HTML snippet that shows the backbone in 3Dmol.js (N, CA, C, O; Angstrom):
<script src="https://3Dmol.org/build/3Dmol-min.js"></script>
<div id="view" style="width:600px;height:400px;position:relative"></div>
<script>
const pdb = `
ATOM      1  N   MET A   1      40.922  88.232 -42.451  1.00  0.00           N
ATOM      2  CA  MET A   1      39.878  88.941 -41.765  1.00  0.00           C
ATOM      3  C   MET A   1      40.386  88.605 -40.264  1.00  0.00           C
ATOM      4  O   MET A   1      40.484  89.654 -39.629  1.00  0.00           O
ATOM      5  N   LEU A   2      40.697  87.604 -39.594  1.00  0.00           N
ATOM      6  CA  LEU A   2      41.006  87.263 -38.244  1.00  0.00           C
ATOM      7  C   LEU A   2      42.495  87.551 -38.139  1.00  0.00           C
ATOM      8  O   LEU A   2      42.993  88.009 -37.111  1.00  0.00           O
ATOM      9  N   GLY A   3      43.157  87.280 -39.189  1.00  0.00           N
ATOM     10  CA  GLY A   3      44.595  87.771 -38.862  1.00  0.00           C
ATOM     11  C   GLY A   3      45.495  86.818 -38.195  1.00  0.00           C
ATOM     12  O   GLY A   3      45.885  86.937 -37.034  1.00  0.00           O
ATOM     13  N   GLY A   4      45.782  85.924 -38.952  1.00  0.00           N
ATOM     14  CA  GLY A   4      46.858  85.022 -37.801  1.00  0.00           C
ATOM     15  C   GLY A   4      46.302  84.042 -37.129  1.00  0.00           C
ATOM     16  O   GLY A   4      45.091  83.820 -37.104  1.00  0.00           O
ATOM     17  N   SER A   5      47.103  83.447 -36.587  1.00  0.00           N
ATOM     18  CA  SER A   5      46.295  82.266 -35.629  1.00  0.00           C
ATOM     19  C   SER A   5      45.813  82.989 -34.189  1.00  0.00           C
ATOM     20  O   SER A   5      46.274  83.950 -33.573  1.00  0.00           O
ATOM     21  N   TRP A   6      44.563  82.003 -33.906  1.00  0.00           N
ATOM     22  CA  TRP A   6      44.056  82.399 -32.601  1.00  0.00           C
ATOM     23  C   TRP A   6      43.945  81.292 -31.635  1.00  0.00           C
ATOM     24  O   TRP A   6      42.998  81.046 -30.888  1.00  0.00           O
ATOM     25  N   ALA A   7      45.266  80.546 -31.790  1.00  0.00           N
ATOM     26  CA  ALA A   7      45.353  79.495 -30.787  1.00  0.00           C
ATOM     27  C   ALA A   7      45.421  80.024 -29.508  1.00  0.00           C
ATOM     28  O   ALA A   7      44.793  79.338 -28.702  1.00  0.00           O
ATOM     29  N   ASP A   8      45.952  80.987 -29.042  1.00  0.00           N
ATOM     30  CA  ASP A   8      46.176  81.567 -27.792  1.00  0.00           C
ATOM     31  C   ASP A   8      45.139  83.063 -27.821  1.00  0.00           C
ATOM     32  O   ASP A   8      45.599  84.185 -28.035  1.00  0.00           O
ATOM     33  N   PRO A   9      43.827  82.796 -27.583  1.00  0.00           N
ATOM     34  CA  PRO A   9      42.862  83.883 -27.598  1.00  0.00           C
ATOM     35  C   PRO A   9      43.520  85.159 -26.586  1.00  0.00           C
ATOM     36  O   PRO A   9      43.591  86.311 -27.013  1.00  0.00           O
ATOM     37  N   ALA A  10      43.971  84.784 -25.231  1.00  0.00           N
ATOM     38  CA  ALA A  10      44.283  85.721 -24.424  1.00  0.00           C
ATOM     39  C   ALA A  10      45.408  86.390 -24.766  1.00  0.00           C
ATOM     40  O   ALA A  10      45.719  87.464 -24.251  1.00  0.00           O
ATOM     41  N   ALA A  11      45.996  85.876 -25.536  1.00  0.00           N
ATOM     42  CA  ALA A  11      47.590  86.486 -25.961  1.00  0.00           C
ATOM     43  C   ALA A  11      47.205  87.793 -27.084  1.00  0.00           C
ATOM     44  O   ALA A  11      47.696  88.917 -26.980  1.00  0.00           O
ATOM     45  N   ARG A  12      46.328  87.423 -28.049  1.00  0.00           N
ATOM     46  CA  ARG A  12      45.820  87.963 -28.981  1.00  0.00           C
ATOM     47  C   ARG A  12      45.130  89.432 -28.221  1.00  0.00           C
ATOM     48  O   ARG A  12      45.444  90.577 -28.543  1.00  0.00           O
ATOM     49  N   TRP A  13      44.137  89.062 -27.164  1.00  0.00           N
ATOM     50  CA  TRP A  13      43.619  90.288 -26.651  1.00  0.00           C
ATOM     51  C   TRP A  13      44.628  91.002 -25.787  1.00  0.00           C
ATOM     52  O   TRP A  13      44.575  92.228 -25.697  1.00  0.00           O
ATOM     53  N   ALA A  14      45.597  90.263 -25.110  1.00  0.00           N
ATOM     54  CA  ALA A  14      46.461  91.227 -24.300  1.00  0.00           C
ATOM     55  C   ALA A  14      47.280  92.092 -25.453  1.00  0.00           C
ATOM     56  O   ALA A  14      47.560  93.273 -25.249  1.00  0.00           O
ATOM     57  N   LEU A  15      47.632  91.434 -26.644  1.00  0.00           N
ATOM     58  CA  LEU A  15      48.078  92.515 -27.691  1.00  0.00           C
ATOM     59  C   LEU A  15      47.158  93.739 -28.134  1.00  0.00           C
ATOM     60  O   LEU A  15      47.661  94.830 -28.402  1.00  0.00           O
ATOM     61  N   LEU A  16      45.902  93.525 -28.193  1.00  0.00           N
ATOM     62  CA  LEU A  16      44.815  94.697 -28.047  1.00  0.00           C
ATOM     63  C   LEU A  16      45.008  95.340 -27.145  1.00  0.00           C
ATOM     64  O   LEU A  16      45.026  96.556 -27.335  1.00  0.00           O
ATOM     65  N   LYS A  17      45.252  94.782 -25.678  1.00  0.00           N
ATOM     66  CA  LYS A  17      45.413  96.236 -24.760  1.00  0.00           C
ATOM     67  C   LYS A  17      46.601  96.995 -24.599  1.00  0.00           C
ATOM     68  O   LYS A  17      46.696  98.128 -24.126  1.00  0.00           O
ATOM     69  N   THR A  18      47.650  96.134 -25.114  1.00  0.00           N
ATOM     70  CA  THR A  18      48.723  96.921 -25.130  1.00  0.00           C
ATOM     71  C   THR A  18      48.800  98.055 -26.395  1.00  0.00           C
ATOM     72  O   THR A  18      49.428  99.112 -26.326  1.00  0.00           O
ATOM     73  N   GLY A  19      48.146  97.664 -27.371  1.00  0.00           N
ATOM     74  CA  GLY A  19      47.917  98.568 -28.477  1.00  0.00           C
ATOM     75  C   GLY A  19      47.241  99.661 -28.068  1.00  0.00           C
ATOM     76  O   GLY A  19      47.749 100.777 -28.177  1.00  0.00           O
ATOM     77  N   VAL A  20      45.774  99.437 -27.446  1.00  0.00           N
ATOM     78  CA  VAL A  20      44.907 100.660 -27.049  1.00  0.00           C
ATOM     79  C   VAL A  20      45.511 101.532 -25.805  1.00  0.00           C
ATOM     80  O   VAL A  20      45.052 102.640 -25.528  1.00  0.00           O
ATOM     81  N   ASP A  21      46.619 100.908 -25.059  1.00  0.00           N
ATOM     82  CA  ASP A  21      47.136 101.559 -23.693  1.00  0.00           C
ATOM     83  C   ASP A  21      48.358 102.346 -24.533  1.00  0.00           C
ATOM     84  O   ASP A  21      48.643 103.369 -23.911  1.00  0.00           O
ATOM     85  N   ALA A  22      49.084 102.218 -25.613  1.00  0.00           N
ATOM     86  CA  ALA A  22      50.319 102.962 -26.524  1.00  0.00           C
ATOM     87  C   ALA A  22      49.612 103.710 -27.198  1.00  0.00           C
ATOM     88  O   ALA A  22      50.338 104.432 -27.882  1.00  0.00           O
ATOM     89  N   TRP A  23      48.240 103.969 -27.405  1.00  0.00           N
ATOM     90  CA  TRP A  23      47.722 104.303 -28.876  1.00  0.00           C
ATOM     91  C   TRP A  23      47.935 106.136 -28.092  1.00  0.00           C
ATOM     92  O   TRP A  23      47.675 106.507 -26.947  1.00  0.00           O
ATOM     93  N   SER A  24      48.452 106.867 -29.185  1.00  0.00           N
ATOM     94  CA  SER A  24      48.195 108.521 -29.167  1.00  0.00           C
ATOM     95  C   SER A  24      47.754 108.851 -30.565  1.00  0.00           C
ATOM     96  O   SER A  24      47.658 108.079 -31.519  1.00  0.00           O
ATOM     97  N   GLU A  25      47.498 110.169 -30.511  1.00  0.00           N
ATOM     98  CA  GLU A  25      47.357 110.839 -31.587  1.00  0.00           C
ATOM     99  C   GLU A  25      48.495 110.647 -32.656  1.00  0.00           C
ATOM    100  O   GLU A  25      48.418 110.560 -33.882  1.00  0.00           O
ATOM    101  N   SER A  26      49.463 110.611 -31.896  1.00  0.00           N
ATOM    102  CA  SER A  26      50.901 110.833 -32.805  1.00  0.00           C
ATOM    103  C   SER A  26      51.533 109.279 -32.997  1.00  0.00           C
ATOM    104  O   SER A  26      52.554 109.127 -33.667  1.00  0.00           O
ATOM    105  N   ASN A  27      50.930 108.268 -32.433  1.00  0.00           N
ATOM    106  CA  ASN A  27      51.190 106.905 -32.361  1.00  0.00           C
ATOM    107  C   ASN A  27      50.156 106.115 -32.639  1.00  0.00           C
ATOM    108  O   ASN A  27      49.776 105.295 -31.804  1.00  0.00           O
ATOM    109  N   ASN A  28      49.616 106.230 -33.718  1.00  0.00           N
ATOM    110  CA  ASN A  28      48.289 105.247 -33.802  1.00  0.00           C
ATOM    111  C   ASN A  28      48.723 103.665 -34.204  1.00  0.00           C
ATOM    112  O   ASN A  28      48.977 103.251 -35.335  1.00  0.00           O
ATOM    113  N   THR A  29      48.731 102.870 -32.877  1.00  0.00           N
ATOM    114  CA  THR A  29      49.156 101.714 -33.047  1.00  0.00           C
ATOM    115  C   THR A  29      48.242 100.373 -33.280  1.00  0.00           C
ATOM    116  O   THR A  29      48.414  99.241 -32.827  1.00  0.00           O
ATOM    117  N   PHE A  30      47.259 100.858 -34.104  1.00  0.00           N
ATOM    118  CA  PHE A  30      45.938  99.925 -34.457  1.00  0.00           C
ATOM    119  C   PHE A  30      46.331  99.371 -35.511  1.00  0.00           C
ATOM    120  O   PHE A  30      46.011  98.182 -35.497  1.00  0.00           O
ATOM    121  N   PRO A  31      47.015  99.738 -36.657  1.00  0.00           N
ATOM    122  CA  PRO A  31      47.497  99.095 -38.141  1.00  0.00           C
ATOM    123  C   PRO A  31      48.338  97.614 -37.925  1.00  0.00           C
ATOM    124  O   PRO A  31      48.349  96.612 -38.640  1.00  0.00           O
ATOM    125  N   SER A  32      49.003  97.892 -36.697  1.00  0.00           N
ATOM    126  CA  SER A  32      49.964  96.820 -36.303  1.00  0.00           C
ATOM    127  C   SER A  32      49.060  95.692 -35.617  1.00  0.00           C
ATOM    128  O   SER A  32      49.503  94.579 -35.336  1.00  0.00           O
ATOM    129  N   LEU A  33      47.939  96.040 -35.411  1.00  0.00           N
ATOM    130  CA  LEU A  33      46.968  94.943 -34.683  1.00  0.00           C
ATOM    131  C   LEU A  33      46.592  93.721 -36.027  1.00  0.00           C
ATOM    132  O   LEU A  33      46.003  93.971 -37.079  1.00  0.00           O
ATOM    133  N   PRO A  34      46.941  92.882 -35.741  1.00  0.00           N
ATOM    134  CA  PRO A  34      46.530  91.979 -36.913  1.00  0.00           C
ATOM    135  C   PRO A  34      45.672  91.108 -37.432  1.00  0.00           C
ATOM    136  O   PRO A  34      45.846  90.085 -38.094  1.00  0.00           O
ATOM    137  N   SER A  35      44.101  92.003 -36.788  1.00  0.00           N
ATOM    138  CA  SER A  35      42.881  91.451 -37.036  1.00  0.00           C
ATOM    139  C   SER A  35      41.957  92.790 -37.249  1.00  0.00           C
ATOM    140  O   SER A  35      42.361  93.823 -36.715  1.00  0.00           O
ATOM    141  N   HIS A  36      40.778  92.823 -37.977  1.00  0.00           N
ATOM    142  CA  HIS A  36      39.967  93.929 -37.883  1.00  0.00           C
ATOM    143  C   HIS A  36      39.037  93.703 -36.576  1.00  0.00           C
ATOM    144  O   HIS A  36      38.601  94.651 -35.923  1.00  0.00           O
ATOM    145  N   PRO A  37      38.779  92.341 -36.262  1.00  0.00           N
ATOM    146  CA  PRO A  37      37.994  92.497 -34.966  1.00  0.00           C
ATOM    147  C   PRO A  37      38.678  93.361 -33.936  1.00  0.00           C
ATOM    148  O   PRO A  37      38.086  94.262 -33.342  1.00  0.00           O
ATOM    149  N   GLN A  38      40.022  93.037 -33.735  1.00  0.00           N
ATOM    150  CA  GLN A  38      41.019  93.778 -32.785  1.00  0.00           C
ATOM    151  C   GLN A  38      40.762  95.221 -33.035  1.00  0.00           C
ATOM    152  O   GLN A  38      40.402  95.918 -32.087  1.00  0.00           O
ATOM    153  N   ARG A  39      40.914  95.745 -34.234  1.00  0.00           N
ATOM    154  CA  ARG A  39      41.009  96.840 -34.735  1.00  0.00           C
ATOM    155  C   ARG A  39      39.546  97.801 -34.381  1.00  0.00           C
ATOM    156  O   ARG A  39      39.339  98.995 -34.163  1.00  0.00           O
ATOM    157  N   ILE A  40      38.749  96.642 -34.455  1.00  0.00           N
ATOM    158  CA  ILE A  40      37.137  97.552 -34.133  1.00  0.00           C
ATOM    159  C   ILE A  40      37.127  97.489 -32.523  1.00  0.00           C
ATOM    160  O   ILE A  40      36.909  98.511 -31.873  1.00  0.00           O
ATOM    161  N   VAL A  41      37.343  96.393 -31.981  1.00  0.00           N
ATOM    162  CA  VAL A  41      37.258  96.763 -30.349  1.00  0.00           C
ATOM    163  C   VAL A  41      38.336  98.088 -30.084  1.00  0.00           C
ATOM    164  O   VAL A  41      37.823  99.018 -29.463  1.00  0.00           O
ATOM    165  N   GLY A  42      39.696  98.256 -30.470  1.00  0.00           N
ATOM    166  CA  GLY A  42      40.425  99.128 -30.320  1.00  0.00           C
ATOM    167  C   GLY A  42      39.739 100.646 -30.567  1.00  0.00           C
ATOM    168  O   GLY A  42      39.694 101.499 -29.681  1.00  0.00           O
ATOM    169  N   TRP A  43      39.248 100.821 -31.839  1.00  0.00           N
ATOM    170  CA  TRP A  43      38.597 102.331 -31.960  1.00  0.00           C
ATOM    171  C   TRP A  43      37.485 102.232 -31.059  1.00  0.00           C
ATOM    172  O   TRP A  43      37.339 103.221 -30.341  1.00  0.00           O
ATOM    173  N   ALA A  44      36.676 101.313 -30.909  1.00  0.00           N
ATOM    174  CA  ALA A  44      35.526 101.499 -30.122  1.00  0.00           C
ATOM    175  C   ALA A  44      35.736 101.898 -28.819  1.00  0.00           C
ATOM    176  O   ALA A  44      34.944 102.598 -28.189  1.00  0.00           O
ATOM    177  N   THR A  45      37.050 101.362 -28.291  1.00  0.00           N
ATOM    178  CA  THR A  45      37.315 101.621 -27.017  1.00  0.00           C
ATOM    179  C   THR A  45      37.632 103.222 -26.765  1.00  0.00           C
ATOM    180  O   THR A  45      37.327 103.881 -25.772  1.00  0.00           O
ATOM    181  N   LEU A  46      38.412 103.708 -28.089  1.00  0.00           N
ATOM    182  CA  LEU A  46      38.764 105.008 -27.778  1.00  0.00           C
ATOM    183  C   LEU A  46      37.403 105.925 -28.063  1.00  0.00           C
ATOM    184  O   LEU A  46      37.211 106.985 -27.468  1.00  0.00           O
ATOM    185  N   THR A  47      36.590 105.440 -28.938  1.00  0.00           N
ATOM    186  CA  THR A  47      35.112 106.223 -29.022  1.00  0.00           C
ATOM    187  C   THR A  47      34.503 106.414 -27.574  1.00  0.00           C
ATOM    188  O   THR A  47      33.994 107.447 -27.140  1.00  0.00           O
ATOM    189  N   LEU A  48      34.662 105.179 -26.902  1.00  0.00           N
ATOM    190  CA  LEU A  48      33.820 105.341 -25.426  1.00  0.00           C
ATOM    191  C   LEU A  48      34.494 106.252 -24.517  1.00  0.00           C
ATOM    192  O   LEU A  48      33.739 106.895 -23.789  1.00  0.00           O
ATOM    193  N   VAL A  49      35.877 106.479 -24.378  1.00  0.00           N
ATOM    194  CA  VAL A  49      36.587 107.050 -23.415  1.00  0.00           C
ATOM    195  C   VAL A  49      37.113 108.612 -24.431  1.00  0.00           C
ATOM    196  O   VAL A  49      38.159 109.212 -24.184  1.00  0.00           O
ATOM    197  N   ALA A  50      36.450 108.896 -25.188  1.00  0.00           N
ATOM    198  CA  ALA A  50      36.906 110.207 -25.913  1.00  0.00           C
ATOM    199  C   ALA A  50      36.639 111.329 -25.012  1.00  0.00           C
ATOM    200  O   ALA A  50      35.722 111.220 -24.198  1.00  0.00           O
ATOM    201  N   PRO A  51      37.426 112.524 -25.079  1.00  0.00           N
ATOM    202  CA  PRO A  51      37.103 113.627 -24.062  1.00  0.00           C
ATOM    203  C   PRO A  51      35.741 114.383 -24.533  1.00  0.00           C
ATOM    204  O   PRO A  51      34.940 114.918 -23.767  1.00  0.00           O
ATOM    205  N   ASP A  52      35.648 114.322 -25.856  1.00  0.00           N
ATOM    206  CA  ASP A  52      34.319 115.205 -26.353  1.00  0.00           C
ATOM    207  C   ASP A  52      33.976 114.905 -27.538  1.00  0.00           C
ATOM    208  O   ASP A  52      34.840 114.229 -28.098  1.00  0.00           O
ATOM    209  N   LEU A  53      32.860 115.173 -28.310  1.00  0.00           N
ATOM    210  CA  LEU A  53      32.444 114.585 -29.345  1.00  0.00           C
ATOM    211  C   LEU A  53      33.224 114.531 -30.440  1.00  0.00           C
ATOM    212  O   LEU A  53      33.332 113.429 -30.980  1.00  0.00           O
ATOM    213  N   ALA A  54      33.939 115.685 -31.017  1.00  0.00           N
ATOM    214  CA  ALA A  54      34.812 115.537 -32.115  1.00  0.00           C
ATOM    215  C   ALA A  54      35.688 114.337 -32.183  1.00  0.00           C
ATOM    216  O   ALA A  54      35.648 113.669 -33.216  1.00  0.00           O
ATOM    217  N   PRO A  55      36.464 113.985 -31.223  1.00  0.00           N
ATOM    218  CA  PRO A  55      37.235 112.787 -31.349  1.00  0.00           C
ATOM    219  C   PRO A  55      36.343 111.381 -31.394  1.00  0.00           C
ATOM    220  O   PRO A  55      36.669 110.416 -32.085  1.00  0.00           O
ATOM    221  N   ALA A  56      35.056 111.429 -30.467  1.00  0.00           N
ATOM    222  CA  ALA A  56      34.622 110.239 -30.517  1.00  0.00           C
ATOM    223  C   ALA A  56      33.980 110.134 -31.952  1.00  0.00           C
ATOM    224  O   ALA A  56      34.184 109.014 -32.419  1.00  0.00           O
ATOM    225  N   LEU A  57      33.236 110.991 -32.830  1.00  0.00           N
ATOM    226  CA  LEU A  57      33.179 110.850 -33.910  1.00  0.00           C
ATOM    227  C   LEU A  57      34.150 110.165 -34.910  1.00  0.00           C
ATOM    228  O   LEU A  57      33.962 109.116 -35.527  1.00  0.00           O
ATOM    229  N   GLU A  58      35.485 111.184 -34.941  1.00  0.00           N
ATOM    230  CA  GLU A  58      36.543 110.316 -35.590  1.00  0.00           C
ATOM    231  C   GLU A  58      36.810 109.028 -35.489  1.00  0.00           C
ATOM    232  O   GLU A  58      36.993 108.256 -36.431  1.00  0.00           O
ATOM    233  N   TYR A  59      36.843 108.718 -34.066  1.00  0.00           N
ATOM    234  CA  TYR A  59      37.335 106.963 -33.593  1.00  0.00           C
ATOM    235  C   TYR A  59      36.071 106.173 -34.099  1.00  0.00           C
ATOM    236  O   TYR A  59      36.087 105.072 -34.649  1.00  0.00           O
ATOM    237  N   GLY A  60      34.916 106.987 -33.792  1.00  0.00           N
ATOM    238  CA  GLY A  60      33.766 105.783 -34.460  1.00  0.00           C
ATOM    239  C   GLY A  60      33.726 105.809 -35.805  1.00  0.00           C
ATOM    240  O   GLY A  60      33.187 104.762 -36.164  1.00  0.00           O
ATOM    241  N   GLY A  61      34.057 106.550 -36.842  1.00  0.00           N
ATOM    242  CA  GLY A  61      34.178 106.728 -38.165  1.00  0.00           C
ATOM    243  C   GLY A  61      35.391 105.525 -38.417  1.00  0.00           C
ATOM    244  O   GLY A  61      35.367 104.739 -39.364  1.00  0.00           O
ATOM    245  N   HIS A  62      36.250 105.556 -37.558  1.00  0.00           N
ATOM    246  CA  HIS A  62      37.750 104.240 -37.894  1.00  0.00           C
ATOM    247  C   HIS A  62      36.886 102.895 -37.488  1.00  0.00           C
ATOM    248  O   HIS A  62      36.972 101.890 -38.194  1.00  0.00           O
ATOM    249  N   THR A  63      36.111 102.925 -36.404  1.00  0.00           N
ATOM    250  CA  THR A  63      35.424 101.698 -35.856  1.00  0.00           C
ATOM    251  C   THR A  63      34.717 101.341 -37.073  1.00  0.00           C
ATOM    252  O   THR A  63      34.964 100.209 -37.488  1.00  0.00           O
ATOM    253  N   HIS A  64      33.668 102.232 -37.928  1.00  0.00           N
ATOM    254  CA  HIS A  64      32.796 101.922 -38.803  1.00  0.00           C
ATOM    255  C   HIS A  64      33.393 101.178 -40.142  1.00  0.00           C
ATOM    256  O   HIS A  64      32.826 100.306 -40.800  1.00  0.00           O
ATOM    257  N   LEU A  65      34.749 101.780 -40.378  1.00  0.00           N
ATOM    258  CA  LEU A  65      35.417 101.354 -41.599  1.00  0.00           C
ATOM    259  C   LEU A  65      35.578  99.807 -41.033  1.00  0.00           C
ATOM    260  O   LEU A  65      34.970  98.909 -41.615  1.00  0.00           O
ATOM    261  N   HIS A  66      36.286  99.558 -40.058  1.00  0.00           N
ATOM    262  CA  HIS A  66      36.691  98.215 -39.975  1.00  0.00           C
ATOM    263  C   HIS A  66      35.637  97.080 -39.922  1.00  0.00           C
ATOM    264  O   HIS A  66      35.752  95.983 -40.468  1.00  0.00           O
ATOM    265  N   ILE A  67      34.371  97.608 -39.019  1.00  0.00           N
ATOM    266  CA  ILE A  67      33.271  96.928 -39.228  1.00  0.00           C
ATOM    267  C   ILE A  67      32.784  96.620 -40.691  1.00  0.00           C
ATOM    268  O   ILE A  67      32.338  95.513 -40.992  1.00  0.00           O
ATOM    269  N   ASP A  68      32.871  97.442 -41.397  1.00  0.00           N
ATOM    270  CA  ASP A  68      32.883  97.158 -43.325  1.00  0.00           C
ATOM    271  C   ASP A  68      33.357  96.143 -43.666  1.00  0.00           C
ATOM    272  O   ASP A  68      32.812  95.247 -44.310  1.00  0.00           O
ATOM    273  N   VAL A  69      34.711  96.206 -43.152  1.00  0.00           N
ATOM    274  CA  VAL A  69      35.493  95.537 -43.655  1.00  0.00           C
ATOM    275  C   VAL A  69      35.315  94.064 -43.546  1.00  0.00           C
ATOM    276  O   VAL A  69      35.303  93.201 -44.424  1.00  0.00           O
ATOM    277  N   ALA A  70      35.154  93.971 -41.995  1.00  0.00           N
ATOM    278  CA  ALA A  70      34.902  92.611 -41.424  1.00  0.00           C
ATOM    279  C   ALA A  70      33.589  91.857 -41.866  1.00  0.00           C
ATOM    280  O   ALA A  70      33.545  90.630 -41.951  1.00  0.00           O
ATOM    281  N   MET A  71      32.379  92.800 -42.176  1.00  0.00           N
ATOM    282  CA  MET A  71      31.311  92.353 -42.662  1.00  0.00           C
ATOM    283  C   MET A  71      31.649  91.875 -44.276  1.00  0.00           C
ATOM    284  O   MET A  71      31.211  90.809 -44.708  1.00  0.00           O
ATOM    285  N   GLN A  72      32.348  92.649 -44.974  1.00  0.00           N
ATOM    286  CA  GLN A  72      32.528  91.967 -46.549  1.00  0.00           C
ATOM    287  C   GLN A  72      33.236  90.980 -46.459  1.00  0.00           C
ATOM    288  O   GLN A  72      33.219  90.153 -47.371  1.00  0.00           O
ATOM    289  N   ALA A  73      34.124  90.787 -45.228  1.00  0.00           N
ATOM    290  CA  ALA A  73      35.027  89.485 -45.385  1.00  0.00           C
ATOM    291  C   ALA A  73      34.050  88.399 -45.059  1.00  0.00           C
ATOM    292  O   ALA A  73      33.995  87.349 -45.698  1.00  0.00           O
ATOM    293  N   VAL A  74      33.300  88.684 -44.065  1.00  0.00           N
ATOM    294  CA  VAL A  74      32.024  87.334 -43.754  1.00  0.00           C
ATOM    295  C   VAL A  74      31.063  87.237 -44.774  1.00  0.00           C
ATOM    296  O   VAL A  74      30.662  86.108 -45.055  1.00  0.00           O
ATOM    297  N   THR A  75      30.657  88.121 -45.329  1.00  0.00           N
ATOM    298  CA  THR A  75      29.835  88.017 -46.603  1.00  0.00           C
ATOM    299  C   THR A  75      30.300  87.153 -47.602  1.00  0.00           C
ATOM    300  O   THR A  75      29.675  86.225 -48.116  1.00  0.00           O
ATOM    301  N   ALA A  76      31.770  87.627 -47.910  1.00  0.00           N
ATOM    302  CA  ALA A  76      32.298  86.881 -49.133  1.00  0.00           C
ATOM    303  C   ALA A  76      32.576  85.526 -48.738  1.00  0.00           C
ATOM    304  O   ALA A  76      32.534  84.716 -49.664  1.00  0.00           O
ATOM    305  N   CYS A  77      32.831  85.108 -47.679  1.00  0.00           N
ATOM    306  CA  CYS A  77      33.001  83.358 -47.460  1.00  0.00           C
ATOM    307  C   CYS A  77      31.646  82.918 -47.143  1.00  0.00           C
ATOM    308  O   CYS A  77      31.695  81.748 -46.764  1.00  0.00           O
ATOM    309  N   GLY A  78      30.455  83.377 -47.144  1.00  0.00           N
ATOM    310  CA  GLY A  78      29.004  83.055 -46.745  1.00  0.00           C
ATOM    311  C   GLY A  78      28.670  82.953 -45.933  1.00  0.00           C
ATOM    312  O   GLY A  78      27.658  82.267 -45.791  1.00  0.00           O
ATOM    313  N   GLY A  79      29.415  83.692 -44.616  1.00  0.00           N
ATOM    314  CA  GLY A  79      29.021  83.414 -43.265  1.00  0.00           C
ATOM    315  C   GLY A  79      28.050  84.291 -42.921  1.00  0.00           C
ATOM    316  O   GLY A  79      27.549  84.249 -41.797  1.00  0.00           O
TER     317      GLY A  79
END
`;
const viewer = $3Dmol.createViewer("view");
viewer.addModel(pdb, "pdb");
viewer.setStyle({}, {cartoon: {color: "spectrum"}});
viewer.zoomTo();
viewer.render();
</script>
């Protein structure tokens, strides 16, 4: 679920920032993010800056999907 090494957390979150900055409707960069927590933050960020309700609801749905995956992973490992 965490997707790879977190030995350098700053680098991981920099990767997220790059993904958010490069994201567009025709260039969804989030599948390349190596972890669901990063995808959650990415989609939540887009939700917060959405220009109106329709995209906010769409981005929020993506956020929820990755929250569900992360929660299932945590529950499966007893955490």
